VOVO-250888 format. One record per residue: residue number from 1; y negated, x, z of N, C-alpha, C in turn. Coordinates in steps of 0.1 Angstrom, whole numbers, plus 5000, padded with zeros to 4 digits. Example, Ala and Ser with C-alpha at 12.3 -4.5 7.8 and 13.67 -1.06 7.14 Angstrom:
# VOVO-250888
PT   k  n.y  n.x  n.z ca.y ca.x ca.z  c.y  c.x  c.z
PT   1 5057 5132 5078 5045 5123 5078 5033 5132 5078
PT   2 5022 5128 5071 5011 5137 5071 5000 5129 5079
# end
This chain:
# VOVO-250888
PT   k  n.y  n.x  n.z ca.y ca.x ca.z  c.y  c.x  c.z
PT   1 5164 4998 4587 5168 5008 4597 5164 5004 4611
PT   2 5173 5004 4620 5169 4999 4634 5159 5009 4640
PT   3 5149 5004 4648 5140 5013 4655 5146 5019 4667
PT   4 5144 5032 4668 5150 5039 4680 5144 5035 4693
PT   5 5152 5034 4703 5147 5030 4716 5140 5042 4723
PT   6 5128 5040 4728 5121 5051 4735 5118 5046 4749
PT   7 5120 5055 4758 5118 5052 4773 5103 5054 4775
PT   8 5095 5045 4771 5080 5046 4773 5075 5032 4772
PT   9 5065 5029 4781 5058 5016 4780 5045 5017 4772
PT  10 5042 5029 4766 5031 5030 4757 5037 5026 4743
PT  11 5028 5019 4735 5032 5015 4722 5039 5001 4723
PT  12 5036 4994 4734 5041 4980 4735 5029 4971 4737
PT  13 5032 4958 4737 5021 4948 4738 5013 4949 4751
PT  14 5019 4957 4760 5012 4958 4773 5000 4967 4773
PT  15 4999 4976 4763 4989 4986 4763 4982 4987 4750
PT  16 4970 4994 4750 4963 4998 4738 4970 5009 4732
PT  17 4967 5012 4719 4974 5024 4712 4966 5037 4715
PT  18 4954 5036 4719 4946 5047 4723 4938 5044 4735
PT  19 4936 5053 4745 4928 5050 4757 4913 5048 4752
PT  20 4906 5041 4761 4892 5038 4758 4884 5050 4755
PT  21 4887 5061 4763 4879 5073 4762 4880 5079 4748
PT  22 4892 5079 4742 4894 5084 4728 4889 5074 4718
PT  23 4891 5061 4720 4885 5052 4711 4870 5053 4710
PT  24 4864 5056 4721 4849 5059 4721 4845 5072 4714
PT  25 4853 5082 4717 4850 5096 4712 4852 5096 4697
PT  26 4861 5088 4692 4864 5088 4677 4860 5075 4670
PT  27 4850 5068 4676 4846 5055 4671 4841 5055 4657
PT  28 4835 5066 4653 4829 5067 4639 4839 5073 4629
PT  29 4851 5076 4633 4860 5082 4624 4870 5071 4618
PT  30 4869 5069 4605 4878 5059 4598 4892 5063 4599
PT  31 4901 5053 4600 4915 5056 4600 4920 5057 4585
PT  32 4930 5065 4583 4936 5065 4569 4939 5051 4564
PT  33 4938 5049 4551 4940 5036 4546 4953 5030 4549
PT  34 4964 5038 4548 4977 5033 4551 4979 5029 4565
PT  35 4972 5036 4574 4973 5032 4589 4966 5019 4591
PT  36 4954 5017 4585 4947 5004 4586 4955 4993 4580
PT  37 4961 4996 4569 4969 4985 4562 4981 4981 4571
PT  38 4988 4991 4576 5000 4987 4584 4996 4981 4597
PT  39 4984 4984 4602 4980 4977 4615 4973 4964 4612
PT  40 4972 4960 4600 4966 4947 4596 4951 4947 4598
PT  41 4944 4959 4597 4930 4961 4599 4923 4961 4586
PT  42 4910 4958 4586 4902 4959 4573 4900 4974 4570
PT  43 4899 4977 4557 4897 4991 4552 4884 4996 4559
PT  44 4884 5009 4563 4873 5015 4569 4873 5013 4584
PT  45 4883 5006 4590 4883 5005 4604 4885 5018 4611
PT  46 4880 5020 4623 4880 5033 4630 4890 5032 4642
PT  47 4891 5044 4648 4899 5045 4660 4895 5035 4671
PT  48 4883 5030 4670 4878 5020 4680 4886 5007 4680
PT  49 4893 5005 4669 4901 4992 4668 4915 4993 4674
PT  50 4919 5005 4679 4932 5007 4684 4933 5003 4699
PT  51 4928 4991 4702 4929 4986 4716 4940 4975 4717
PT  52 4941 4968 4728 4952 4959 4730 4952 4947 4720
PT  53 4940 4944 4714 4939 4933 4704 4948 4935 4692
PT  54 4953 4947 4690 4961 4950 4678 4974 4942 4679
PT  55 4978 4937 4691 4990 4929 4693 4988 4914 4692
PT  56 4975 4910 4690 4972 4896 4691 4979 4887 4682
PT  57 4984 4892 4670 4991 4884 4661 5005 4879 4666
PT  58 5010 4887 4676 5023 4883 4681 5035 4888 4673
PT  59 5032 4893 4661 5043 4897 4652 5043 4912 4649
PT  60 5032 4919 4654 5031 4933 4650 5041 4941 4658
PT  61 5047 4951 4651 5056 4960 4658 5052 4974 4654
PT  62 5051 4983 4663 5046 4997 4661 5058 5005 4654
PT  63 5056 5008 4642 5067 5016 4634 5067 5030 4639
PT  64 5078 5037 4636 5079 5051 4640 5068 5059 4633
PT  65 5065 5055 4620 5055 5063 4613 5041 5062 4619
PT  66 5037 5049 4624 5025 5048 4630 5024 5055 4644
PT  67 5036 5053 4651 5037 5060 4664 5035 5075 4663
PT  68 5041 5081 4653 5040 5095 4652 5026 5100 4647
PT  69 5020 5091 4639 5006 5094 4635 4997 5095 4647
PT  70 4998 5086 4656 4989 5086 4668 4992 5097 4677
PT  71 5005 5100 4679 5009 5111 4688 5004 5124 4682
PT  72 5006 5126 4669 5002 5139 4662 4987 5140 4662
PT  73 4980 5129 4661 4965 5129 4661 4960 5135 4674
PT  74 4965 5129 4685 4961 5133 4699 4965 5148 4701
PT  75 4978 5151 4697 4982 5165 4700 4974 5175 4692
PT  76 4971 5172 4679 4963 5181 4671 4949 5184 4676
PT  77 4944 5174 4684 4930 5176 4689 4930 5178 4704
PT  78 4940 5183 4710 4941 5184 4724 4931 5194 4729
PT  79 4928 5205 4722 4918 5215 4727 4904 5208 4727
PT  80 4902 5199 4718 4889 5193 4716 4887 5183 4728
PT  81 4897 5176 4732 4896 5165 4742 4898 5170 4756
PT  82 4902 5182 4758 4905 5187 4772 4893 5184 4782
PT  83 4881 5186 4778 4870 5184 4788 4867 5169 4790
PT  84 4872 5160 4782 4869 5146 4783 4875 5140 4796
PT  85 4868 5131 4803 4874 5123 4813 4884 5114 4808
PT  86 4895 5112 4814 4906 5103 4809 4901 5089 4809
PT  87 4893 5085 4819 4889 5072 4821 4874 5071 4819
PT  88 4869 5061 4811 4855 5060 4808 4847 5056 4820
PT  89 4852 5047 4827 4845 5042 4839 4852 5044 4852
PT  90 4845 5045 4863 4852 5048 4876 4862 5036 4879
PT  91 4873 5040 4884 4883 5030 4887 4881 5025 4901
PT  92 4881 5012 4904 4879 5006 4917 4889 5010 4927
PT  93 4885 5011 4940 4895 5015 4950 4906 5006 4952
PT  94 4905 4993 4948 4915 4983 4951 4926 4983 4940
PT  95 4924 4991 4930 4934 4990 4919 4947 4998 4924
PT  96 4958 4991 4924 4970 4996 4929 4978 5003 4918
PT  97 4980 5016 4919 4988 5023 4908 5003 5024 4911
PT  98 5007 5022 4923 5021 5025 4927 5031 5016 4921
PT  99 5027 5004 4917 5037 4995 4911 5036 4993 4896
PT 100 5028 5002 4890 5027 5002 4875 5041 5006 4869
PT 101 5044 4999 4858 5058 5001 4852 5059 5014 4844
PT 102 5056 5025 4850 5057 5038 4842 5072 5041 4839
PT 103 5074 5047 4828 5088 5052 4825 5091 5062 4835
PT 104 5104 5065 4836 5108 5075 4846 5102 5089 4844
PT 105 5101 5093 4831 5095 5106 4828 5081 5107 4832
PT 106 5073 5096 4829 5059 5096 4832 5057 5095 4847
PT 107 5064 5087 4854 5063 5086 4868 5065 5100 4875
PT 108 5076 5107 4870 5078 5120 4876 5067 5129 4874
PT 109 5061 5129 4862 5049 5137 4859 5037 5134 4868
PT 110 5035 5121 4869 5024 5116 4877 5025 5120 4892
PT 111 5037 5119 4897 5040 5123 4911 5038 5138 4913
PT 112 5045 5146 4904 5044 5160 4905 5029 5165 4903
PT 113 5022 5158 4895 5008 5162 4893 4998 5157 4903
PT 114 5003 5150 4913 4994 5145 4924 4985 5135 4919
PT 115 4989 5127 4909 4980 5117 4903 4982 5103 4908
PT 116 4992 5101 4916 4995 5088 4922 4987 5087 4935
PT 117 4974 5087 4934 4965 5087 4945 4957 5074 4945
PT 118 4947 5073 4954 4938 5061 4953 4931 5061 4940
PT 119 4930 5049 4934 4925 5048 4920 4911 5054 4918
PT 120 4903 5053 4928 4889 5058 4927 4889 5073 4926
PT 121 4899 5080 4930 4900 5094 4929 4903 5099 4915
PT 122 4907 5090 4906 4911 5095 4893 4899 5095 4883
PT 123 4888 5091 4888 4876 5090 4879 4872 5103 4872
PT 124 4875 5114 4879 4871 5127 4874 4883 5135 4867
PT 125 4894 5128 4866 4906 5135 4860 4903 5136 4845
PT 126 4905 5148 4839 4903 5151 4825 4916 5152 4818
PT 127 4915 5152 4804 4927 5154 4796 4933 5167 4799
PT 128 4924 5177 4801 4929 5191 4804 4938 5191 4816
PT 129 4934 5184 4827 4942 5183 4839 4956 5176 4835
PT 130 4956 5166 4827 4968 5159 4824 4977 5168 4815
PT 131 4971 5175 4805 4979 5184 4797 4985 5196 4805
PT 132 4978 5200 4816 4983 5211 4824 4993 5207 4834
PT 133 4995 5194 4835 5006 5189 4845 5019 5191 4838
PT 134 5028 5198 4846 5041 5202 4841 5049 5191 4835
PT 135 5054 5193 4823 5062 5184 4815 5055 5171 4811
PT 136 5042 5170 4812 5035 5158 4808 5030 5160 4794
PT 137 5036 5154 4784 5032 5155 4770 5023 5143 4766
PT 138 5021 5142 4753 5012 5132 4748 5016 5118 4751
PT 139 5030 5116 4750 5035 5102 4752 5032 5098 4767
PT 140 5035 5107 4776 5033 5104 4790 5018 5102 4794
PT 141 5009 5110 4787 4995 5109 4789 4990 5096 4785
PT 142 4994 5092 4772 4989 5079 4767 4995 5068 4775
PT 143 5007 5069 4780 5013 5058 4788 5006 5057 4801
PT 144 5003 5068 4807 4996 5068 4820 4983 5061 4819
PT 145 4974 5066 4810 4960 5061 4809 4960 5047 4804
PT 146 4968 5044 4794 4968 5030 4788 4973 5020 4798
PT 147 4984 5023 4806 4989 5013 4816 4979 5011 4827
PT 148 4972 5021 4831 4962 5019 4842 4950 5011 4836
PT 149 4946 5013 4824 4935 5005 4818 4940 4991 4816
PT 150 4952 4989 4812 4957 4975 4810 4957 4967 4823
PT 151 4962 4974 4834 4962 4968 4847 4948 4964 4851
PT 152 4938 4973 4849 4924 4970 4853 4919 4959 4845
PT 153 4922 4958 4832 4917 4947 4823 4923 4934 4828
PT 154 4936 4934 4831 4942 4921 4836 4936 4917 4849
PT 155 4934 4926 4858 4928 4923 4871 4914 4917 4870
PT 156 4906 4923 4861 4892 4918 4859 4893 4904 4853
PT 157 4902 4902 4844 4903 4889 4838 4907 4878 4849
PT 158 4916 4882 4858 4920 4873 4868 4909 4870 4878
PT 159 4900 4880 4880 4889 4878 4889 4879 4868 4883
PT 160 4878 4869 4869 4869 4859 4863 4875 4846 4861
PT 161 4888 4845 4861 4896 4832 4860 4906 4832 4870
PT 162 4902 4831 4883 4912 4832 4894 4923 4821 4893
PT 163 4935 4825 4896 4946 4816 4896 4946 4808 4909
PT 164 4946 4795 4907 4945 4786 4919 4956 4788 4928
PT 165 4968 4791 4923 4980 4793 4931 4978 4805 4941
PT 166 4970 4815 4936 4968 4827 4945 4960 4823 4957
PT 167 4949 4815 4955 4941 4810 4966 4949 4801 4975
PT 168 4957 4793 4970 4965 4784 4978 4975 4792 4986
PT 169 4981 4802 4981 4991 4811 4988 4984 4818 5000
PT 170 4972 4823 4997 4965 4830 5008 4960 4820 5019
PT 171 4957 4808 5015 4953 4798 5025 4965 4795 5035
PT 172 4977 4796 5029 4989 4794 5038 4990 4805 5048
PT 173 4987 4817 5043 4988 4829 5052 4978 4828 5064
PT 174 4966 4823 5061 4957 4822 5072 4962 4814 5084
PT 175 4971 4804 5081 4977 4795 5091 4989 4802 5098
PT 176 4993 4813 5093 5005 4820 5100 5000 4825 5114
PT 177 5009 4823 5124 5005 4828 5138 5002 4843 5138
PT 178 5008 4851 5129 5006 4865 5130 4993 4870 5122
PT 179 4986 4861 5116 4975 4865 5107 4964 4872 5115
PT 180 4962 4869 5128 4952 4875 5136 4958 4886 5145
PT 181 4971 4890 5142 4977 4901 5149 4981 4913 5139
PT 182 4977 4912 5127 4981 4922 5117 4968 4926 5110
PT 183 4966 4939 5108 4954 4944 5102 4956 4959 5097
PT 184 4946 4964 5090 4947 4977 5084 4948 4988 5095
PT 185 4943 4986 5107 4943 4996 5117 4957 4998 5123
PT 186 4966 4989 5121 4980 4990 5126 4987 4998 5115
PT 187 4993 5010 5119 4999 5019 5110 5012 5013 5103
PT 188 5017 5002 5109 5029 4996 5103 5025 4988 5090
PT 189 5012 4985 5089 5008 4977 5078 4996 4983 5069
PT 190 4992 4995 5073 4980 5001 5067 4982 5004 5053
PT 191 4994 5006 5048 4996 5009 5034 4995 4997 5025
PT 192 4995 4985 5031 4995 4972 5024 4981 4966 5024
PT 193 4974 4968 5034 4961 4961 5036 4950 4971 5034
PT 194 4940 4968 5025 4929 4977 5023 4921 4979 5035
PT 195 4916 4991 5037 4908 4995 5049 4894 4989 5047
PT 196 4892 4977 5051 4879 4971 5050 4873 4968 5065
PT 197 4860 4966 5066 4855 4964 5079 4861 4954 5088
PT 198 4866 4943 5082 4872 4932 5090 4885 4936 5096
PT 199 4888 4932 5108 4899 4938 5115 4913 4933 5112
PT 200 4914 4920 5109 4927 4914 5108 4929 4907 5094
PT 201 4941 4903 5091 4944 4896 5079 4936 4883 5079
PT 202 4936 4876 5091 4929 4864 5092 4914 4865 5089
PT 203 4908 4876 5094 4893 4878 5092 4891 4881 5078
PT 204 4899 4890 5072 4897 4893 5058 4898 4881 5049
PT 205 4909 4873 5050 4910 4861 5042 4900 4850 5045
PT 206 4896 4849 5057 4886 4839 5061 4873 4842 5053
PT 207 4870 4855 5053 4857 4860 5046 4859 4857 5031
PT 208 4870 4861 5026 4872 4860 5011 4872 4845 5007
PT 209 4877 4836 5015 4878 4822 5012 4864 4816 5013
PT 210 4856 4821 5022 4842 4815 5024 4833 4821 5014
PT 211 4836 4833 5008 4828 4839 4998 4837 4842 4986
PT 212 4842 4832 4979 4853 4835 4969 4848 4843 4957
PT 213 4836 4844 4954 4831 4852 4943 4827 4866 4946
PT 214 4828 4870 4959 4822 4882 4963 4831 4894 4959
PT 215 4844 4893 4961 4853 4904 4958 4866 4899 4953
PT 216 4867 4895 4940 4879 4890 4935 4890 4901 4935
PT 217 4886 4913 4934 4896 4924 4934 4903 4925 4947
PT 218 4896 4924 4958 4902 4924 4971 4911 4912 4973
PT 219 4907 4900 4968 4915 4888 4969 4928 4890 4962
PT 220 4928 4896 4950 4940 4898 4942 4949 4908 4949
PT 221 4943 4919 4955 4951 4929 4962 4958 4923 4974
PT 222 4951 4914 4981 4957 4907 4993 4968 4898 4988
PT 223 4966 4891 4977 4977 4883 4972 4989 4891 4968
PT 224 4987 4902 4962 4998 4911 4959 5006 4916 4971
PT 225 4998 4918 4982 5004 4923 4994 5012 4913 5002
PT 226 5010 4900 5000 5016 4890 5008 5031 4890 5009
PT 227 5038 4891 4998 5053 4892 4999 5058 4903 5008
PT 228 5053 4915 5007 5057 4926 5015 5053 4924 5029
PT 229 5041 4919 5031 5036 4916 5045 5046 4906 5052
PT 230 5049 4895 5045 5058 4886 5051 5072 4892 5054
PT 231 5076 4901 5045 5089 4907 5047 5089 4916 5059
PT 232 5078 4924 5061 5077 4933 5073 5076 4925 5086
PT 233 5068 4914 5085 5067 4906 5097 5080 4900 5101
PT 234 5088 4895 5092 5101 4890 5095 5110 4900 5101
PT 235 5109 4912 5095 5118 4923 5100 5115 4927 5114
PT 236 5102 4928 5117 5098 4931 5131 5102 4920 5141
PT 237 5100 4907 5137 5104 4896 5145 5118 4896 5149
PT 238 5127 4901 5140 5141 4901 5142 5146 4912 5152
PT 239 5137 4921 5156 5141 4932 5164 5139 4929 5179
PT 240 5147 4935 5188 5145 4933 5202 5133 4941 5206
PT 241 5128 4939 5219 5116 4945 5223 5116 4960 5223
PT 242 5128 4966 5227 5128 4981 5226 5126 4987 5212
PT 243 5132 4980 5202 5130 4985 5189 5116 4983 5183
PT 244 5110 4971 5187 5097 4969 5183 5087 4979 5188
PT 245 5089 4983 5201 5080 4993 5207 5083 5007 5201
PT 246 5096 5010 5199 5099 5023 5193 5093 5025 5179
PT 247 5095 5014 5171 5090 5015 5157 5074 5016 5157
PT 248 5068 5009 5166 5054 5009 5167 5049 5023 5171
PT 249 5055 5029 5181 5051 5042 5185 5054 5053 5175
PT 250 5065 5051 5168 5068 5061 5157 5057 5060 5146
PT 251 5053 5048 5142 5043 5047 5132 5029 5052 5137
PT 252 5027 5049 5150 5014 5053 5155 5013 5068 5157
PT 253 5023 5075 5162 5023 5089 5166 5028 5098 5154
PT 254 5036 5092 5145 5042 5100 5134 5052 5110 5140
PT 255 5057 5107 5152 5068 5115 5159 5081 5109 5156
PT 256 5091 5117 5158 5105 5113 5157 5114 5121 5167
PT 257 5126 5118 5167 5136 5126 5175 5132 5126 5190
PT 258 5134 5138 5196 5132 5140 5211 5118 5138 5215
PT 259 5109 5142 5206 5094 5140 5209 5091 5126 5211
PT 260 5096 5117 5202 5094 5103 5202 5100 5097 5215
PT 261 5113 5101 5217 5120 5096 5229 5113 5099 5242
PT 262 5108 5112 5243 5102 5116 5255 5089 5108 5258
PT 263 5081 5105 5247 5069 5098 5249 5072 5083 5251
PT 264 5082 5078 5245 5086 5064 5249 5089 5063 5264
PT 265 5096 5073 5269 5099 5072 5283 5087 5075 5292
PT 266 5078 5083 5287 5066 5086 5294 5057 5074 5295
PT 267 5057 5066 5284 5048 5054 5284 5055 5042 5291
PT 268 5068 5043 5293 5075 5032 5299 5079 5021 5289
PT 269 5080 5026 5276 5083 5016 5266 5097 5016 5262
PT 270 5106 5024 5268 5120 5024 5264 5128 5015 5273
PT 271 5122 5009 5283 5130 5000 5292 5132 5006 5306
PT 272 5128 5018 5308 5130 5024 5321 5116 5027 5327
PT 273 5115 5028 5340 5102 5032 5346 5096 5044 5340
PT 274 5083 5046 5338 5077 5057 5332 5081 5070 5339
PT 275 5084 5081 5331 5087 5094 5337 5073 5101 5338
PT 276 5073 5112 5346 5061 5119 5349 5058 5129 5337
PT 277 5045 5134 5337 5041 5143 5327 5050 5156 5328
PT 278 5054 5160 5340 5062 5172 5342 5076 5170 5335
PT 279 5082 5158 5338 5095 5155 5332 5095 5154 5317
PT 280 5084 5148 5312 5083 5148 5297 5081 5162 5291
PT 281 5073 5170 5298 5071 5184 5293 5084 5192 5294
PT 282 5091 5190 5304 5104 5197 5306 5114 5194 5294
PT 283 5114 5181 5291 5123 5177 5280 5119 5183 5266
PT 284 5106 5184 5265 5101 5189 5252 5098 5204 5251
PT 285 5100 5211 5263 5097 5225 5264 5083 5229 5262
PT 286 5074 5220 5267 5059 5222 5267 5054 5220 5281
PT 287 5041 5223 5282 5034 5222 5295 5030 5207 5298
PT 288 5028 5205 5310 5023 5191 5314 5010 5188 5307
PT 289 5001 5198 5305 4989 5196 5299 4991 5192 5284
PT 290 5000 5198 5278 5003 5195 5264 5007 5181 5262
PT 291 5016 5176 5271 5020 5162 5271 5009 5153 5273
PT 292 5000 5156 5282 4988 5148 5285 4979 5147 5272
PT 293 4978 5158 5265 4970 5158 5252 4977 5149 5242
PT 294 4990 5150 5241 4997 5141 5231 4995 5126 5235
PT 295 4996 5123 5248 4994 5110 5253 4980 5105 5250
PT 296 4970 5114 5252 4956 5111 5249 4953 5108 5235
PT 297 4960 5116 5226 4958 5113 5212 4963 5100 5208
PT 298 4975 5096 5213 4981 5083 5210 4972 5072 5215
PT 299 4967 5074 5228 4958 5064 5234 4946 5062 5225
PT 300 4940 5072 5220 4928 5071 5211 4932 5063 5199
PT 301 4944 5065 5193 4947 5057 5181 4949 5043 5185
PT 302 4955 5040 5197 4956 5026 5201 4943 5019 5202
PT 303 4933 5027 5207 4920 5020 5209 4913 5016 5196
PT 304 4918 5022 5184 4913 5019 5171 4918 5005 5167
PT 305 4928 5000 5173 4934 4987 5170 4926 4977 5179
PT 306 4917 4970 5174 4908 4961 5182 4914 4948 5184
PT 307 4925 4945 5179 4932 4932 5181 4945 4933 5188
PT 308 4951 4922 5191 4964 4923 5198 4975 4925 5187
PT 309 4980 4937 5186 4990 4941 5176 5002 4932 5176
PT 310 5008 4929 5164 5019 4920 5163 5031 4926 5170
PT 311 5035 4919 5181 5046 4923 5189 5053 4911 5195
PT 312 5059 4903 5186 5064 4890 5191 5074 4890 5203
PT 313 5082 4901 5204 5091 4901 5215 5084 4903 5228
PT 314 5073 4911 5227 5065 4913 5239 5058 4900 5244
PT 315 5053 4893 5234 5047 4880 5237 5057 4870 5243
PT 316 5069 4870 5238 5079 4862 5243 5083 4866 5258
PT 317 5084 4879 5260 5088 4884 5273 5077 4880 5283
PT 318 5065 4882 5280 5054 4878 5289 5054 4863 5292
PT 319 5057 4855 5282 5057 4841 5284 5068 4837 5293
PT 320 5080 4843 5291 5092 4840 5300 5089 4844 5314
PT 321 5083 4856 5316 5081 4861 5330 5070 4853 5337
PT 322 5060 4848 5329 5050 4840 5336 5056 4826 5340
PT 323 5065 4821 5332 5071 4808 5335 5080 4809 5348
PT 324 5086 4821 5350 5095 4822 5361 5089 4830 5373
PT 325 5077 4834 5372 5071 4841 5383 5069 4831 5395
PT 326 5070 4837 5408 5073 4851 5411 5088 4854 5409
PT 327 5091 4866 5404 5104 4870 5401 5106 4885 5404
PT 328 5118 4889 5409 5120 4903 5412 5121 4911 5399
PT 329 5120 4924 5400 5122 4933 5388 5136 4931 5383
PT 330 5146 4931 5392 5160 4930 5387 5162 4917 5380
PT 331 5157 4906 5385 5159 4893 5379 5151 4892 5366
PT 332 5139 4898 5366 5131 4898 5354 5138 4905 5342
PT 333 5144 4917 5345 5152 4924 5335 5164 4916 5330
PT 334 5171 4909 5339 5182 4901 5335 5178 4889 5327
PT 335 5166 4884 5330 5161 4872 5323 5158 4876 5308
PT 336 5152 4888 5306 5148 4892 5293 5161 4895 5285
PT 337 5171 4901 5291 5183 4904 5284 5191 4891 5281
PT 338 5191 4882 5290 5198 4869 5288 5191 4861 5277
PT 339 5178 4862 5276 5171 4855 5266 5171 4862 5252
PT 340 5178 4874 5252 5179 4882 5239 5165 4887 5235
PT 341 5156 4889 5244 5144 4895 5241 5145 4910 5241
PT 342 5155 4915 5249 5158 4929 5250 5172 4931 5247
PT 343 5176 4944 5243 5190 4947 5241 5197 4950 5254
PT 344 5190 4957 5263 5196 4962 5275 5187 4958 5287
PT 345 5190 4965 5298 5181 4963 5310 5168 4969 5307
PT 346 5157 4961 5309 5144 4966 5306 5135 4964 5318
PT 347 5130 4975 5323 5121 4975 5335 5107 4970 5331
PT 348 5103 4958 5335 5090 4953 5330 5079 4957 5339
PT 349 5078 4969 5344 5068 4974 5352 5055 4978 5344
PT 350 5045 4982 5351 5032 4986 5345 5034 4999 5337
PT 351 5031 4999 5324 5033 5011 5316 5022 5021 5318
PT 352 5024 5034 5314 5014 5044 5315 5004 5043 5303
PT 353 5008 5036 5293 4999 5035 5281 5000 5021 5276
PT 354 4989 5014 5277 4989 4999 5275 4986 4994 5261
PT 355 4989 5002 5251 4989 4997 5238 4976 4990 5234
PT 356 4965 4994 5237 4953 4988 5231 4951 4975 5236
PT 357 4956 4973 5247 4964 4964 5253 4973 4957 5244
PT 358 4984 4964 5242 4994 4956 5234 4995 4943 5241
PT 359 4991 4941 5252 4989 4928 5259 4985 4932 5273
PT 360 4976 4942 5275 4974 4948 5288 4970 4938 5298
PT 361 4961 4929 5295 4956 4919 5305 4967 4909 5308
PT 362 4974 4905 5298 4985 4895 5300 4996 4902 5308
PT 363 4999 4914 5305 5010 4921 5312 5006 4923 5327
PT 364 4993 4926 5329 4989 4928 5343 4989 4916 5351
PT 365 4985 4905 5344 4986 4892 5351 5000 4888 5355
PT 366 5009 4890 5346 5023 4887 5348 5029 4896 5359
PT 367 5026 4909 5358 5032 4919 5368 5027 4916 5382
PT 368 5015 4910 5384 5011 4907 5397 5019 4897 5404
PT 369 5027 4889 5396 5036 4879 5402 5050 4883 5403
PT 370 5054 4895 5398 5068 4899 5398 5073 4902 5413
# end
C-alpha cells in the first residue's frame, strides 16, 4: 500500500522523531516492543533513542503506524508537557530561523504565533505556548522544534569541521571594493549582517579570519549572507544617483510617499537645491519645528554609520567633478547626466544633511572648485 504524502518535514531524515526535551523527559520509559522492533532498536530501548540517528541505516522509512504512535503519544501527554521548555538549551543568536524549510502550515502557525523571532528569544518558549498558538497541532509543533534542533546540530558540526570552501568564499569578499562600505549599521543591509561591534563587512571578516576558532557560528552566518549581500550590492550599483539616495533615505527614515519626497528635497538629495524648513513643512502640513525634528532624527541615525556608506554613484560623481573642476553648476549637472551617473539634471550643491558624510569631506572639497 503506497504511503500517503504528508506536507511536513517532520518524520524525514532531516529531523529527529522526538525533540530533545521530550527524549530527555521520557528517557527512562521503554518503547513498546513493536515500536522498538520496527525502528530497528534493541528491546528495552527508550524514547531517548528517537533522535536523528534513527535514519543512519539509510533504508529506514517511517510507517504510518509509527508516525501515528508518536503523534498520539505526544497528544495524549500534552497537559503533562505544557510547562516544559521546547528547547533544552538556549539557542544562539546567530541561528537563522527564517530560511528553515517549514511546511506551509507550520510556517503560517509560526508567523501567526510570533515565533519567527531571533533564535535566542525562543529559549523560554514552552509546549503550552506552542499548543496555544492558533491551528498549531502536534505535527507542526514537532516539525518546528525538530527542524530548529537539526539546523543547530548541523551548524555546530560545521563549526567543528569548517568547510574550506566557506573560508575561501569569505576571503574573496574581503577583497571586494564594497567590503569596507557595508555594515550592520546601514539599514539596507542590517537584516543580513549580525549586529556585532565591528563596523563593516571587511572588519568582521578580517577578525574572523585572524581568529578562525573564535566564533564559527558567526563565520557560518556571514557565509550564508554572502549571496544576498552580493545581490543587493549589484542592485544598488545599477541605480542612478537619485535612486540610490532615495532608497537609502527610505531605509534610514522608514518614510515613504510625500514625507519621503519632502525630506529628499529638504536634504538636497533629489537633484534640486535644498528647500527650506518652511517649504518642507508646508508640503507636509506640519510646522517648521516638526520638520527640523524629523531632520535631526535622521541626522542622528546617519551618525551611527561610522563608515562611508556604499553609494557607488556618489563616488563616481565626485570623481568626475574633481577631474573636471573648476566647473560651473550647469556644466556639472550636464556632465553627471551625460555620464549616466544621474537620470536627470542634478544640482551638485552642498546638501543640508551630509549623510554621515555620505562623502561630506570629499563633497566639500569638490564643491569648492565648482
